[in-house]
N, C-alpha and C positions, 0 to 999 in steps of 0.2 A: 502715512507713517510715522513724519518725522514728527507729526503731533500728539499721534499715540508715545514715541521715547519722552516728549517734553513732558506729558501729563505724568509719567510712570517717573521720570526722575524728580518732577518735584514732588509727588506721592513720597518717593524713597527721602528725599530731603527732608519735607516735615518729618516722617518717622523718626528719620536720624535725629532732630534737634529736640521732638517730643520725648526720645530716650534719653540723649543725655541731660535734660532739665530733671525729668523724673529720677534717675540715678544721682543727680549733686542732691537733689530735695529727700530721696528715701533711700541708703543703701539696700538693693538688692536683696543682701544677706537677711537684713532686720524685717523686710516686706514679707517676702517669700515663703520664708521658715515658720510658717505660723501653725497654729493648731496644738501639735504637740513636739517637742524636743525627741527627737529620732531613737529611735529603740522602743518605742510603746507597744511594738506588734513586731509578731513572729510569726513565721508560716507554720500551717499546719496542714497536715496529708487529708484531715477528716474535714475540719470548718472551713478549708483554705486560710484564716490566720487565728490567731490568738492573741489577747491581751496578753503581756509579758509579767510573770509574775517578779514581784521585787522590784519593779520599774521606779525610779527614784529622776525624775525630768520636771518638766514645767508645760503648762498650758499658755498660749497666745494667741492674739488675732488683732486686727487693726483696728476693730469695731470694738472698742468697749475696755479691751482687754489687751492693750499695750505693753504693758509691762506685765514680766512674765507671772504666772499665778503656779506655786509650787504643788507637784500631783505627786502623789506616792501610789503606789499597787502592792497590796497584801500578798501572801504566800499563792493565793488562788489568781491573780491576775484582777482582783476587784477593789475600786476605792477602799480607804482604810475605813472600818467601823468608829461611829462616832456615840458618843455616850453623855446622859446628864452625869452633872457634875456629883450627884450625890448618887449616881448608880453603883446598886451591889448586885450581889447574886440573884435576890428577886424581882431584879430589874425585867421589865417587860421587853422582849426580846423580839424585836421587828426588823424582816428582811423588803426591801424592795426592789420589784420588778420589773424591766420593761420600760417603754417609753424613752427607748434610744437616747440622743445625745442630750436632751431635754430632762430627763431625769437623772443622767450621767450628771448631770449639772457642769458643762464646759464653762470653762472661765470663771468659774467658782471656786474659792478653797474649800476645805471639808468643812469650815465650822461655818460660812454662809449657804454653803450648799443646803439644799431640801431636806436632804437627813441630818445634817448638821443643825439646821434650826428646828426641825422636828427633837431633836432629843433636848435644844436650850429651853424651847417655850413650852415643853411637856410638864402638866402639875404633877406627872410622877414619874420615877425613875426608869428612863428608856436606854435601850440600847438599837440603836439601827444600822445596819447591813447594808449597805447599796451594792445590790447584784446585776443592776443595770451595766450594759455597755454599750458607748455611743456605735452608731451606725450597724448594730445588730438588731434584725428582727426578732419578736417576741418566738418565737418558736426555737430559733435558733438561740438566741439568751437564756432561755429555760434550760436547753441540754447543755448549753456552756457551765451554767453555773449549779448545776444538780449537786456537783461537789462540794461547792463552797456551802450552799444551805444546808445539804445534812451536817456538816459541820459546824455551821452556826445555830444550830437545833431552834429555831425563830417560835413564837408563840402564835404571830402574827405573820402572813403575807399580803403585801398590799401590790397587786398585779394593775400596772401601770398603762394603758391604751393611748396611742398616740398617733392618728391617722393608721390605725390596723387594719386591714380589708378580712373581714371572716374568710374570703375565699382562700387564703394563703394557709388556712389549716387543713383545709378538705381534702388535698392531696394525702394527709397523714393521718387522716380518720381510719377506726375509730380508736387503735392502739396508741398511736402518737407516740412509739418509742424509733421510728424509722427516721434516719439522720436527713437531713436538707443536704442538697450537694454543693460543695465548696460555691463562694458566691459568684468567683472569677478564677482564671488560671493563676500559677503565681507570677508570672511574667507583668500581669495588668494589677495585682495586687502589690508588687514590692517593686515599682517601677519611680514611684514617686518619694517625696522626701520625708514623708510621715508616716510610712509605709504601707497605704493603701490608695486607691486612686481616687482622684480629687474630682470625678464628673464622668459623666458617660460620655463626653466629647470624643468622638473618630481622633480628632487632631490632637488633645490631651493623652490618648491611650498610644497614639502611634509616636507622638516627639516623647514622651515619657519626660525623666529628669527635666529634660530640653526645653520644655514646655516655658518654664520661669525662668530661661535665662535670660529673657528679654522682656520688658516691660510691657511693648508693642505686641509681643510675640503672646504673652499672658492674655493682655487684651482682648486678641483675636479669638482666641481658644474660649474666653470668656461669654463672649458672643455667641458664638458656636453653641454653647453649652444653654443659655438663658434662649435661644431660638429652640432648640430639642424642647426645653422646659414649656415655652411658649405652645407649643405646638402640641405636647401632651395635655398640658391644659384646655386646650382648644378640643381636643379628641374628648377628654374626660365632660367638657360641658354637651358635647354633642351625644353622646351616651348616655348623660343624666336626662338628656331629652326625650332620647329615643324611648326609656325607660319609665315615664311619668304617664301613669295609667295604666300601664301593664301588669297583668295578675301574674304575679309569682309564679315561678315555674317549679317544678321536683328538685332540679340543680339549686333555684335559689331556696329553696327550704333548708335542703341539703347543707350546705352553706351557711346558712344563720345556725342548724345545728350543733357544725362542727365547732365553731366559734365556743358554745355552751359548755360541749363536751368534751374541749381542751382545757379549759376555765377548771371543770370537775377534774379532768384528771390530774391538774395539779393540786387541788384540792385533797386528792385520797391517795394521789402519790405515797410509798412509803418515804420518799427523800424529804417530804413536808412535815412527816413526824406528827401528823396530827392538827398541824396550824390553821390556827381561823384564817378564812380567804376572803379579803375584798377584792372591789374594783375600783380604782379612779382614773377617773375619765378626765386627761389634762388639758388646760386650758391650748389654746393655739392663735394666732394672733393674726386681727382681722377677719375673722369668723364670726358670726349670727350667733346669740346666746344658743339657740338649737340646732347648733352642731351637731349632736351625737342624736338630736331625737330620733332618728332611724337606725339606731345604734343599740339603744338600753334596751330595747325589746329582746333581742339578741341574747342579754346576760341572763345567767340562770338567777332564777328567782331567790332561792334559798341565800343567794351570795351576797353581801353587802356593799354597797357601792355608792360612789359619790360624785356627782357631775361638778366640778370645781369651774370648767370652763363654765358652764351655765351661772354658777354662783358670782363670778366675776364679770363677765363677760363685757358690761359696762365700765370698767376702770380697768382693763386691759391694757390700752392705750397710754395711760398715764404713769405707769409703774417702771418703765424702762427695760426696754431689751438691749443684747450686748451680743456681739460675735454672731453676725446674720442671724436673727430671729432668735437667739437663746434666752432663757430668763436670767434678768438680774436680781443682784440682792432684795430687794425690796418685794420682786414679784417671788422670789425663791420665798422667804419670808411666810407671805400672804399664802403661799400654797401648802408650805408647811403645816399651818394651825390645823385647816381640818382636817391634814391627814394623818397629824398625830391622833386629834380626836378620835377618829374615824377607829385608829389602831387601838385606841385603847377600849373603844366599844365592841368592838368584835371580840377582845381577850376576856370583858366581862363576861361577854355572853355566850364564851363557849366554856366556860366554868374551869380554865385549864388552870 
């Protein structure tokens, strides 16, 4: 018993020493108040949360975004539109939808974001409206963005795919009008500093704001979260091995068809106003060039698509990532170039 007490006392002393050293090196209010300045989210009875219209704050992260990056949202709660310097009434209007925080371009200013670079490098005048929301899946993003898309009246809509599971659309087919349930209860969504829960860790959800009151507690929560992620990856690997060589079931085929049907729903919706629709397969870090090879055949054949991940797979590791695997400035610029080329091609092909 005495030995156990000694071990516990030593562990407590080490934890206290680590806590003191870290607090001296990095004040907690700087390290923990990352991602966004408070107020970017607000409760919503239908979707769980919305992004606050007119938000004027900043983004920050200890990984490459230490200095606050200004962030403003428009009257609909989306990033501000960006336009070519010579854009006039006849400029091509491009809406960018989906892709979560990757296409939201967390950590990048409006000018350095992918839409900003699209406007800057386009050979013709364009106006680009980013209707992507960080932390929001494509289906929910579409419903949240419908009012903004209708008001923007795009000529082209680029639907960006990043880790999208075709099964996610099956339960809403074929009308795709039913709203998804809120992602969590209000208590779970609004207990943390930036308005939304920072992880699936039961310890985080149980502690709420208190989870980042201490570096040691914060570290323990992160360990728990990483263990859960590792377990998920292991389950995914086992599932993939089990599926190898299996004949697709009717449900698998229904899932595949539901993705194509949802993309056609976007293209034919009155909200889109007849805009040409294309699909962009976004780069992912440390993934093989054929990442989307099992995914491409699910897309509507009549719809334009570009697999930017396959195009850039050999150089993704050299272009710089920030904020835990988000696109840095150089990478955003490289992604923007084929996207604006595709947008102009779709506009010309549509005859609008």
